[in-house]
C-alpha positions in Angstrom: 0.0 0.0 0.0 2.8 2.4 0.9 4.4 1.8 -2.5 1.2 2.7 -4.3 1.0 6.0 -2.3 4.6 6.8 -3.3 3.9 6.1 -7.0 0.7 8.2 -6.9 2.6 11.1 -5.3 5.3 10.9 -7.8 2.8 10.8 -10.7 1.0 13.8 -9.2 4.3 15.7 -8.9 5.2 15.0 -12.6 1.7 16.0 -13.7 2.0 19.3 -11.8 5.4 19.9 -13.3 4.2 19.3 -16.8 1.2 21.6 -16.3 2.9 24.5 -14.4 6.4 24.7 -16.0 5.2 26.0 -19.4 3.3 28.8 -17.6 6.5 29.8 -15.8 8.7 29.4 -18.8 6.4 31.5 -21.0 5.3 34.0 -18.4 5.4 37.4 -20.0 5.1 41.0 -19.0 3.5 44.2 -20.4 4.5 47.8 -20.5 1.6 50.3 -21.0 0.8 53.9 -20.4 -0.3 57.3 -21.5 1.7 60.1 -23.1 0.7 63.7 -22.5 2.2 67.1 -23.1 2.9 69.6 -20.2 -0.6 71.0 -20.4 -2.0 67.5 -19.7 -3.4 67.0 -23.3 -2.9 63.5 -24.6 -0.4 63.0 -27.5 -1.4 60.6 -30.3 1.3 59.4 -32.7 4.2 59.2 -30.2 6.8 56.6 -31.1 7.4 54.4 -28.1 10.5 52.2 -28.1 11.0 49.5 -25.5 14.5 48.1 -25.2 16.1 45.3 -23.2 18.9 42.7 -23.7 16.4 39.8 -23.0 14.5 40.7 -26.2 15.6 38.7 -29.1 15.0 41.7 -31.4 16.5 44.1 -28.7 13.7 46.6 -29.2 9.9 46.7 -29.7 8.0 49.6 -30.9 4.5 51.0 -30.5 2.7 54.2 -31.4 0.2 56.0 -29.1 -3.4 55.9 -30.2 -5.8 58.8 -30.4 -6.1 58.7 -26.5 -2.4 58.9 -26.1 -2.3 55.3 -24.9 0.2 52.5 -25.9 0.8 48.9 -24.9 3.8 46.6 -25.6 3.0 43.0 -24.7 4.8 39.6 -24.5 8.0 41.0 -22.8 10.2 38.5 -21.1 11.3 39.4 -17.5 14.2 41.7 -17.4 15.2 45.4 -17.1 13.9 47.8 -19.7 14.2 51.3 -21.0 11.3 53.1 -22.7 11.9 56.0 -25.1 9.2 58.4 -26.2 9.7 60.5 -29.3 7.5 62.9 -31.3 8.7 65.5 -33.8 8.6 69.0 -32.1 8.9 67.6 -28.6 11.9 66.7 -26.5 12.6 62.9 -26.6 12.2 61.4 -23.1 13.7 58.1 -21.9 12.8 56.1 -18.8 15.5 53.7 -17.6 15.7 50.8 -15.2 12.2 49.4 -15.4 12.4 46.0 -13.8 9.8 43.7 -15.3 8.6 40.5 -13.6 6.6 37.7 -15.1 2.9 38.3 -15.4 3.2 41.9 -14.5 2.0 45.1 -16.2 4.1 48.2 -15.6 2.4 51.5 -16.0 5.0 53.8 -17.6 3.5 57.2 -18.4 5.4 60.1 -20.0 5.1 63.9 -20.2 6.7 65.4 -23.3 7.8 69.1 -23.4 7.9 71.2 -26.6 11.5 71.5 -27.8 14.1 70.9 -30.4 14.3 67.6 -32.4 17.8 66.8 -31.1 17.1 67.1 -27.4 16.7 64.0 -25.1 15.7 64.0 -21.4 16.8 61.0 -19.3 
């Protein structure tokens, strides 16, 4: 009887490992937010670049919609930087965003009117 319990426990452990490991291995994160100008108005058409060494392609891009919102999904855990750029505004970069699995980071930005070559970090 004790042998049967041991085999059942081992089988249950293996089943749990098969079911749960893919979720852990493919656990992804999301970065989302809203981009506004200094008056508080939303900014559509802002180029948002998310960069991190864990990304195979090294960067992912999004563009803010008519509500100034953007979303970048399926990010592996790691440390990210997010760059916001729109002609006529100062480019803004947020660094050191630590992403965990199954997490959504809210990264909002406020862009100021300025020259094309300026960057605020």
